[in-house]
N, C-alpha and C positions, 0 to 999 in steps of 0.2 A: 253551403253555409259555413263549413269549416274555414274556407279561405276568407270569408267575410270577417270571421272572428280573428284570424291571423292578421288581416289588414288592420283591424281595429287595434290590436295589440301593438303592431309596428308603428302606427301613426298617431295614436292618441296623445303622445307627448309632443307632437309636431304640428299642433294646431290644425289637424285634419279630423273631421267628424265622419264616421262611417254610420250611415243610417239605413235601416231596412224598413220598407213599407210593406206590410202584409195585406193581401187582399182576400184572406181566408174568410169565407162567409160566416164562420162561427165566431169570429172576432177574438176577443181576449180569452174566451174559454178554450180556444185551441192554441193561440199564440203564446200565452204566458207559460203554460206547462211545457210546451215545446222548447222555449228558450231556456227554462230552468233545467229541464232534463238533459239538454246538451251542453249546459254550462256557458251559454252565450251571454256576453255582457255588453254587446254593442246596442245602440238605441234601436228600438223597433216600434214603429208606429203602426196603427191599425186603420186600414182604409176599407172597412167592411162594406161600404156602399159603392166602392170603387170611384168615388168622386175625384180623388187626386189622380188616380190612374187615367181616368177620362181626360182630365185637365192637361195631363202631360202626354196624352196620345199613346199610352201603353197598349200594345196589341198582343204582345207575347210576354211570358214570364220565364226567366227573369229578364228584366230590363235594368241596365245600369246607367246612371247619370253621374257626371262629374260636374259639380257646381263650384265656381270659384268664390273668393271672399266677397266679391261684389254681387253675388247672387245670380251670375250669368251661367247658363249651361255651356260648358266648354268641351264636353265629351259625352258620348252616348254609345251604348252597345246593347245589342239584343242577343239573348242566349247566355249560356254559361260563360263567366269571366273569372279567371283565377286572380282575385284581388290581392293575393299574397305573392304573385309571381314577381321576379325581379323587373320584368318589363313594365308591369303596371306600377310598381313602386317608383321606377324611374319616371314614368309619365306623371304620377302624382307630384313628384319632386319638381318637375318642370312647371306644372300648373302652380304650385306653391310659390316658386321663385318668380313667376311672371305676374303674379297679382300682389 
């Protein structure tokens, strides 16, 4: 999650939205204090019933999707991804410039 926050800070002024979707069964009771305790300011939605996860075919956590301005999924990764890495930043820049 720290790399998610770093990516949010790096890209929030560049028309990129970093969005986390929590599938924690306790919902907001768990997510809200966790976000506050760690100082996370990126968007976090709660999918307590896993409806969104099922719709996207999520099988493992974490799963990362990159969605372009047109709403098309242009990238996907399963497992930990360093969203603050130079490689991922370069990838996001290429997606931004292509759409």
